[in-house]
MITORKOL-982440 format. One record per residue (C-alpha): residue number from 1; residue in three letters; z, y, x negated. Coordinates in pm, whole numbers, plus 50000, padded with zeros to 5 digits. Layout:
<recs>
- nr|rest|Z|Y|X
- NUM|ala|Z|Y|X
...
</recs>
This chain:
<recs>
- nr|rest|Z|Y|X
- 1|met|15130|76638|12508
- 2|glu|14851|76867|12308
- 3|arg|14841|76845|11939
- 4|ile|14624|77019|11648
- 5|thr|14489|76888|11379
- 6|ala|14465|77056|11024
- 7|his|14149|76926|10773
- 8|tyr|14253|76877|10413
- 9|tyr|14054|76810|10127
- 10|ile|14357|76618|09873
- 11|glu|14340|76440|09513
- 12|thr|14635|76171|09449
- 13|pro|14675|75895|09199
- 14|phe|14773|75668|09438
- 15|asp|14613|75572|09769
- 16|pro|14529|75789|10009
- 17|glu|14551|75679|10336
- 18|ser|14966|75615|10145
- 19|ala|14944|75994|10037
- 20|ala|14846|76140|10419
- 21|gln|15142|75925|10529
- 22|val|15389|76098|10287
- 23|leu|15242|76431|10433
- 24|ala|15271|76373|10799
- 25|gly|15613|76177|10728
- 26|glu|15743|76504|10495
- 27|gln|15571|76804|10734
- 28|ser|15706|76663|11073
- 29|ser|16030|76409|11124
- 30|gly|16075|76220|10800
- 31|thr|16237|76299|10433
- 32|phe|16176|76057|10140
- 33|val|16469|75840|10257
- 34|ala|16518|75658|10613
- 35|val|16829|75829|10787
- 36|pro|16975|75696|11112
- 37|gly|16823|76033|11371
- 38|glu|16469|75932|11331
- 39|thr|16461|75715|11587
- 40|ala|16109|75592|11764
- 41|glu|16207|75778|12047
- 42|leu|16219|76129|11810
- 43|lys|15868|76002|11611
- 44|glu|15670|75876|11919
- 45|arg|15748|76253|11989
- 46|phe|15759|76505|11703
- 47|ala|15622|76280|11451
- 48|ala|15266|76416|11260
- 49|arg|14972|76188|11303
- 50|val|14723|76084|11007
- 51|glu|14404|76091|11208
- 52|ala|14117|76038|10947
- 53|val|14105|75923|10608
- 54|glu|13752|75990|10437
- 55|leu|13703|75849|10121
- 56|met|13480|76098|09866
- 57|glu|13519|76075|09482
- 58|ser|13716|75943|09210
- 59|val|13813|76127|08905
- 60|lys|14005|76112|08570
- 61|glu|14157|76415|08529
- 62|pro|14411|76618|08809
- 63|ala|14299|76909|08922
- 64|ile|14677|77030|08907
- 65|pro|15022|76851|08812
- 66|gly|15183|76631|09013
- 67|ala|15196|76194|08934
- 68|val|15054|76034|08649
- 69|ser|14761|75757|08757
- 70|lys|14885|75440|08631
- 71|thr|14448|75304|08660
- 72|gly|14399|75687|08507
- 73|leu|14217|75726|08822
- 74|tyr|14254|76020|09071
- 75|his|14109|75973|09433
- 76|arg|13941|76295|09634
- 77|ala|13919|76225|10029
- 78|lys|13929|76414|10364
- 79|val|14208|76354|10529
- 80|ala|14305|76503|10893
- 81|val|14657|76533|11000
- 82|ser|14824|76626|11379
- 83|trp|15135|76801|11519
- 84|ser|15228|76835|11863
- 85|thr|15258|77162|11975
- 86|glu|15569|77103|12036
- 87|asn|15711|77094|11696
- 88|phe|15620|77472|11654
- 89|gly|15500|77580|12012
- 90|thr|15387|77952|11975
- 91|asn|15605|78055|11686
- 92|leu|15294|78126|11389
- 93|pro|15465|78090|11082
- 94|val|15678|77783|11178
- 95|met|15340|77674|11259
- 96|val|15192|77759|10904
- 97|ser|15491|77605|10747
- 98|thr|15418|77315|10909
- 99|leu|15035|77288|10851
- 100|gln|15081|77387|10458
- 101|gly|15457|77493|10366
- 102|asn|15601|77200|10118
- 103|leu|15312|77004|10152
- 104|tyr|15198|77195|09812
- 105|glu|15489|77018|09699
- 106|ile|15454|76727|09730
- 107|arg|15425|76487|09392
- 108|gln|15201|76260|09537
- 109|phe|14844|76557|09565
- 110|thr|14726|76654|09250
- 111|gly|14491|76860|09445
- 112|leu|14538|76957|09791
- 113|lys|14370|77299|09999
- 114|leu|14386|77289|10380
- 115|met|14044|77336|10504
- 116|asp|13997|77416|10946
- 117|ile|14223|77420|11225
- 118|asp|14122|77216|11543
- 119|leu|14315|77389|11837
- 120|pro|14333|77343|12193
- 121|ser|14191|77607|12348
- 122|ser|14516|77602|12592
- 123|tyr|14733|77693|12318
- 124|ala|14497|77962|12191
- 125|asn|14566|78086|12531
- 126|asn|14889|78160|12437
- 127|phe|14806|78477|12227
- 128|ala|14659|78803|12273
- 129|gly|14411|78710|11998
- 130|pro|14193|79042|11892
- 131|arg|14208|79283|12142
- 132|phe|13901|79484|12027
- 133|gly|13685|79222|11817
- 134|val|13302|79269|11811
- 135|asp|13259|79436|12059
- 136|gly|13558|79668|12124
- 137|cys|13468|79755|11771
- 138|arg|13092|79885|11823
- 139|lys|13263|80084|12177
- 140|leu|13472|80252|12007
- 141|thr|13197|80367|11755
- 142|gly|12895|80398|11979
- 143|val|12709|80139|11715
- 144|tyr|12500|79865|11920
- 145|asn|12189|79660|11757
- 146|arg|12286|79667|11410
- 147|pro|12570|79619|11150
- 148|leu|12849|79909|11153
- 149|ile|12808|80114|10832
- 150|gly|13100|80192|10613
- 151|thr|13245|80339|10331
- 152|ile|13585|80332|10115
- 153|ile|13732|80677|09947
- 154|lys|13651|80638|09600
- 155|pro|13776|80724|09348
- 156|ser|14095|80451|09529
- 157|ile|14373|80649|09436
- 158|gly|14457|80968|09298
- 159|met|14255|81265|09551
- 160|ser|14458|81468|09798
- 161|pro|14450|81501|10081
- 162|glu|14219|81822|10097
- 163|gln|13987|81672|09844
- 164|thr|13955|81342|10080
- 165|ala|13906|81484|10370
- 166|thr|13621|81747|10214
- 167|leu|13479|81357|10134
- 168|val|13508|81271|10500
- 169|lys|13357|81539|10587
- 170|thr|13051|81480|10418
- 171|leu|13034|81123|10527
- 172|val|13019|81199|10891
- 173|glu|12727|81438|10836
- 174|ala|12587|81210|10725
- 175|gly|12610|80974|10990
- 176|ile|12881|80716|10850
- 177|asp|13030|80455|11108
- 178|phe|13397|80414|10960
- 179|ile|13559|80424|10685
- 180|lys|13884|80370|10512
- 181|asp|14116|80408|10251
- 182|asp|14153|80183|09945
- 183|glu|14386|79933|09962
- 184|leu|14607|80052|09625
- 185|leu|14646|80346|09825
- 186|gly|14961|80435|10117
- 187|ser|15135|80729|10007
- 188|ala|15077|80855|09714
- 189|ala|15301|81086|09493
- 190|asn|14966|81336|09587
- 191|ser|14880|81188|09886
- 192|gly|15177|81207|10188
- 193|phe|15061|80948|10437
- 194|asp|15151|81232|10752
- 195|asp|14909|81499|10552
- 196|arg|14621|81248|10495
- 197|val|14620|81191|10825
- 198|asp|14642|81521|10984
- 199|arg|14347|81618|10783
- 200|ile|14137|81396|10758
- 201|met|14186|81329|11156
- 202|arg|14117|81740|11226
- 203|val|13713|81722|11011
- 204|ile|13652|81321|11249
- 205|asn|13812|81513|11580
- 206|glu|13620|81803|11457
- 207|his|13325|81653|11409
- 208|ala|13345|81406|11727
- 209|asp|13364|81726|11959
- 210|lys|13061|81904|11885
- 211|thr|12828|81537|11813
- 212|gly|13030|81230|12018
- 213|lys|12984|81042|11765
- 214|lys|13388|80975|11640
- 215|val|13364|80812|11282
- 216|met|13646|80466|11284
- 217|tyr|13878|80556|10999
- 218|ala|14060|80288|10878
- 219|phe|14431|80425|10735
- 220|asn|14634|80192|10523
- 221|leu|14973|80226|10655
- 222|ser|15098|79843|10470
- 223|asp|15492|79899|10372
- 224|glu|15806|79814|10542
- 225|val|15819|79753|10900
- 226|asp|15972|80089|11066
- 227|ala|15773|80224|10812
- 228|met|15426|80080|10934
- 229|leu|15548|80172|11320
- 230|ser|15569|80510|11209
- 231|his|15213|80538|11061
- 232|tyr|15076|80390|11336
- 233|asp|15247|80651|11592
- 234|lys|15121|80880|11373
- 235|ile|14748|80783|11387
- 236|val|14784|80672|11775
- 237|asn|14880|81117|11792
- 238|ser|14670|81218|11568
- 239|gly|14372|81041|11787
- 240|gly|14261|80811|11528
- 241|thr|14146|80423|11588
- 242|cys|14214|80174|11426
- 243|ala|14466|80094|11096
- 244|met|14431|79873|10834
- 245|ile|14674|79620|10694
- 246|ser|14684|79379|10376
- 247|ile|14751|79149|10556
- 248|asn|14831|78900|10232
- 249|ser|15141|79174|10124
- 250|val|15335|79215|10435
- 251|gly|15303|78893|10592
- 252|leu|15212|78725|10931
- 253|ser|15514|78839|11085
- 254|ala|15515|79199|10977
- 255|ala|15168|79220|11015
- 256|lys|15144|79128|11382
- 257|lys|15434|79339|11503
- 258|ile|15199|79634|11423
- 259|ile|14883|79456|11573
- 260|asp|15102|79347|11918
- 261|gln|15125|79749|11948
- 262|gly|14802|79726|12089
- 263|val|14604|80074|12071
- 264|leu|14411|80061|11724
- 265|ala|14156|79839|11626
- 266|ile|14308|79636|11301
- 267|his|14154|79660|10982
- 268|ala|14277|79367|10807
- 269|his|14240|79372|10431
- 270|arg|14243|79010|10199
- 271|asn|14375|79147|09898
- 272|gly|14557|78863|09755
- 273|trp|14242|78610|09875
- 274|gly|14153|78439|09549
- 275|met|14515|78335|09451
- 276|leu|14554|78171|09770
- 277|asn|14150|78027|09742
- 278|arg|14014|78046|09399
- 279|his|14103|77677|09312
- 280|pro|13862|77425|09462
- 281|leu|14203|77236|09511
- 282|leu|14457|77437|09624
- 283|gly|14488|77691|09879
- 284|ile|14358|77728|10215
- 285|glu|13981|77750|10305
- 286|phe|13881|78062|10494
- 287|pro|13785|77904|10779
- 288|ala|14161|77770|10901
- 289|tyr|14250|78145|10706
- 290|gln|14028|78351|10946
- 291|thr|14216|78081|11246
- 292|ile|14561|78224|11236
- 293|trp|14507|78562|11150
- 294|arg|14273|78565|11479
- 295|leu|14571|78398|11688
- 296|ala|14782|78673|11495
- 297|gly|14537|78964|11669
- 298|val|14322|79123|11379
- 299|asp|13978|79229|11503
- 300|gln|13817|79280|11160
- 301|leu|13829|79082|10886
- 302|his|13734|79061|10484
- 303|val|13475|78815|10336
- 304|asn|13329|78933|10046
- 305|gly|12953|78957|10073
- 306|ile|12632|78802|09957
- 307|lys|12583|78869|09551
- 308|asn|12937|79054|09512
- 309|lys|13137|79138|09257
- 310|phe|13376|78899|09213
- 311|trp|13373|78468|09216
- 312|glu|13307|78384|09573
- 313|ser|12947|78201|09625
- 314|asp|12697|78302|09889
- 315|asp|12771|78002|10000
- 316|ser|13132|78044|10098
- 317|val|13058|78390|10249
- 318|val|12807|78277|10473
- 319|arg|13085|78024|10566
- 320|ser|13371|78300|10690
- 321|ile|13085|78544|10850
- 322|lys|12985|78245|11087
- 323|ser|13311|78138|11140
- 324|cys|13492|78508|11182
- 325|leu|13192|78504|11508
- 326|gln|13246|78206|11615
- 327|pro|13424|78163|12018
- 328|gln|13725|78066|11942
- 329|pro|14000|78166|11913
- 330|gly|14040|78407|12073
- 331|val|13682|78643|12102
- 332|pro|13516|78699|11757
- 333|val|13619|78894|11503
- 334|leu|13386|79114|11334
- 335|pro|13330|79006|10980
- 336|val|13338|79317|10658
- 337|val|13088|79207|10370
- 338|ser|13186|79437|10106
- 339|ser|13233|79422|09742
- 340|gly|12952|79570|09514
- 341|gln|12728|79597|09849
- 342|trp|12445|79820|09844
- 343|gly|12119|79815|10079
- 344|gly|11997|79502|09833
- 345|gln|12192|79263|10018
- 346|ala|12068|79303|10381
- 347|pro|11788|79137|10359
- 348|glu|11971|78775|10257
- 349|thr|12251|78825|10432
- 350|tyr|12072|78852|10738
- 351|arg|11867|78561|10658
- 352|arg|12135|78351|10607
- 353|thr|12352|78534|10869
- 354|asn|12070|78571|11160
- 355|thr|12357|78805|11290
- 356|thr|12361|79221|11297
- 357|asp|12725|79154|11391
- 358|leu|12923|79308|11084
- 359|leu|13073|79572|10902
- 360|tyr|12861|79614|10595
- 361|met|13083|79811|10369
- 362|ala|12972|80007|10066
- 363|gly|13187|80246|09796
- 364|gly|12961|80304|09563
- 365|gly|12642|80188|09697
- 366|ile|12669|80486|09946
- 367|leu|12858|80746|09706
- 368|ala|12610|80716|09448
- 369|his|12371|80705|09614
- 370|pro|12066|80957|09405
- 371|asp|12073|81212|09695
- 372|gly|12496|81158|09768
- 373|pro|12667|81014|10016
- 374|thr|12452|81137|10276
- 375|gly|12093|80926|10091
- 376|gly|12365|80640|10084
- 377|val|12389|80641|10403
- 378|val|12090|80652|10539
- 379|ala|11964|80427|10250
- 380|leu|12163|80159|10384
- 381|gln|12079|80170|10830
- 382|gln|11692|80170|10675
- 383|ala|11792|79863|10448
- 384|trp|11906|79686|10756
- 385|gln|11627|79778|10968
- 386|ala|11400|79668|10708
- 387|ala|11608|79367|10684
- 388|val|11564|79269|11062
- 389|asp|11227|79362|11030
- 390|gly|11185|79124|10799
- 391|leu|11031|79317|10531
- 392|ser|11106|79251|10131
- 393|ile|11308|79468|09932
- 394|glu|10938|79628|09818
- 395|glu|10779|79650|10123
- 396|ala|11087|79822|10235
- 397|ala|11135|80084|09940
- 398|gln|10737|80171|09953
- 399|gln|10803|80296|10327
- 400|tyr|11157|80466|10330
- 401|pro|11270|80672|10036
- 402|glu|11588|80701|10017
- 403|phe|11603|80328|09983
- 404|gly|11369|80359|09774
- 405|lys|11626|80569|09540
- 406|ser|11874|80255|09560
- 407|val|11651|79988|09418
- 408|glu|11580|80282|09175
- 409|lys|11949|80343|09090
- 410|phe|12074|79986|09199
- 411|gly|11792|79793|09008
- 412|gly|11699|79572|09354
- 413|glu|11609|79195|09335
- 414|lys|11276|79128|09287
</recs>
């Protein structure tokens, strides 16, 4: 049978090979003691296998609580473990429970992180995957050969539907490609979901009728499942093209229920990501995370940004962008670059990724531009043209007046 292989970074006070065998047993047919039903035939078919153990460094202090070392050393290793796809079939929640689940509780480990997942292509083919991905989102927005330029409604919460629609009108007339609700806004006391959709889509549809350009707006429908389905239908019936889901908040099965409706592009917001990833020896790395969510079928996925306002390193961001654009599983997902972005990060982003297949999001970087949102949108377009042309920030600032004002406002890199 075909097998899925998961790659882990572990820390243990025991022999890493022995600890890996415990992981394989606990996450498949075994338990803490031999039981009569675990026959040789059963293990041959369903037991996980340790495929590789690569020893790394040893340290004197554990990364997280667990068994206490008798030697005073905690050993780190890269471990590969495989499972037959018979164990979980195409049931994504059970697959995740197998590859993650209780293994974080095993006392043999004082550190454990799921780094990546290798899938047989035939297994990935069992899933519809992203319905739109990079190419589909470009077709929906009519944007080619450059990043989609996007922004977030700010203030994040507190604006009425009328105020939000007024801001949207300014942004669409400025030439924006994409706008989204903030993840903090669902159906607030002064901004009901249906009312907000009505007012915003009236602006977007009228603009599309006049110009032929239909701006993609990601309405945050995160809620209970029945409410999300109702919100989804409201977006579709109003002529919208995109829905946003806070995927860590609603969960895998609930998100997939919405994704499987198949009409709207799905903007996957990963808020809560730091809880899953920030510790270097606990949680999940983005290559594994995006594999799961691509199987589920999201079309756009947040990756943070170069020189972001959060904790994540530039190397991690670049790795995340590249993993989204890999050809499998399914079609490539559109990386959503955000977090403290303005045009000044465009040259370094392009230099390190060599791609314009991005949704480049700036909140304050657009809305706080000295010439207002119109200047902010133009400045970002100029920044990316300059990045592709190989101009430095200083050269671009001299050539493009709107971008030059961004440099003055946001303190461009020297």
